[in-house]
C-alpha positions as CSV (number, residue, x, y, z in Angstrom):
1,M,-2.4,13.4,-34.4
2,T,-0.8,16.6,-33.1
3,S,0.9,19.0,-35.5
4,P,4.6,19.7,-34.9
5,R,3.7,23.2,-33.8
6,N,1.7,21.9,-30.8
7,A,4.2,19.2,-29.9
8,G,6.3,19.9,-26.8
9,I,9.0,18.4,-24.6
10,T,8.2,18.6,-20.9
11,T,9.8,17.4,-17.7
12,T,9.0,17.9,-14.1
13,V,11.1,17.6,-10.9
14,P,10.0,16.0,-7.7
15,L,7.0,17.4,-5.8
16,D,7.7,20.1,-3.3
17,E,6.8,19.9,0.4
18,F,3.2,20.9,-0.3
19,G,2.7,18.3,-3.0
20,G,2.9,20.7,-6.0
21,V,5.4,20.7,-8.8
22,S,8.3,23.0,-7.9
23,R,9.5,23.6,-11.4
24,L,8.6,22.9,-15.0
25,A,10.8,23.1,-18.1
26,E,8.9,23.2,-21.3
27,V,10.0,23.8,-24.9
28,R,7.6,24.2,-27.8
29,I,8.8,23.1,-31.2
30,Q,8.5,26.1,-33.5
31,E,7.4,26.1,-37.1
32,G,10.0,24.4,-39.3
33,E,12.4,23.7,-36.3
34,S,14.2,20.4,-36.1
35,L,13.8,18.1,-33.2
36,E,17.5,18.3,-32.5
37,N,17.4,22.1,-32.1
38,A,14.4,21.8,-29.8
39,L,16.2,19.2,-27.7
40,R,19.3,21.5,-27.5
41,R,17.1,24.4,-26.3
42,F,15.4,22.0,-23.8
43,K,18.8,20.8,-22.4
44,R,20.0,24.4,-22.1
45,K,16.8,25.4,-20.3
46,V,17.1,22.5,-17.8
47,Q,20.7,23.4,-17.1
48,Q,19.9,27.1,-16.5
49,E,17.0,26.3,-14.1
50,D,19.3,23.9,-12.1
51,I,16.7,21.1,-12.4
52,I,19.4,18.4,-12.5
53,K,21.0,19.7,-9.3
54,E,17.6,19.8,-7.6
55,V,16.8,16.2,-8.6
56,K,20.2,15.0,-7.3
57,R,19.5,16.9,-4.0
58,H,16.2,15.1,-3.6
59,S,17.5,11.6,-4.6
60,F,18.5,10.7,-1.0
61,Y,17.6,11.8,2.5
62,L,20.1,13.6,4.8
63,K,19.4,13.8,8.4
64,P,19.4,17.3,9.8
65,G,22.7,16.8,11.6
66,E,24.3,15.4,8.4
67,K,22.9,18.3,6.4
68,K,24.5,20.7,8.9
69,R,27.9,19.0,8.7
70,V,27.8,19.2,4.9
71,K,26.9,22.8,5.0
72,E,29.7,23.6,7.4
73,A,32.2,21.6,5.3
74,L,31.2,23.6,2.2
75,A,31.6,26.9,4.2
76,R,35.1,25.8,5.2
77,K,36.0,24.9,1.6
78,R,34.8,28.3,0.4
79,S,36.8,30.1,3.1
80,R,40.0,28.1,2.2
81,K,39.5,28.9,-1.5
82,K,38.9,32.6,-0.7
83,A,42.1,32.6,1.5
84,R,44.1,31.0,-1.4
85,K,42.9,33.7,-3.8
86,E,43.8,36.5,-1.4
87,Q,47.4,35.1,-1.1
88,D,47.9,35.2,-4.9
């Protein structure tokens, strides 16, 4: 049985193009720390490292042409937003 000090919560994201793990979020439970606090730290770390965004991005395949259209649409959206801010 492992001691609470050595227990850890770990997650990985999908493999990168070379077959290796691209990111790893790990939180070690500290002496006297509750599991809820460790889970809260883990969630914050996952959010800061954009792991969820990366998993969603890899959840489906976009053809190169579709990827280009999405990228251009986001650029148009950013430029419209910037133009609106400049008007105000």
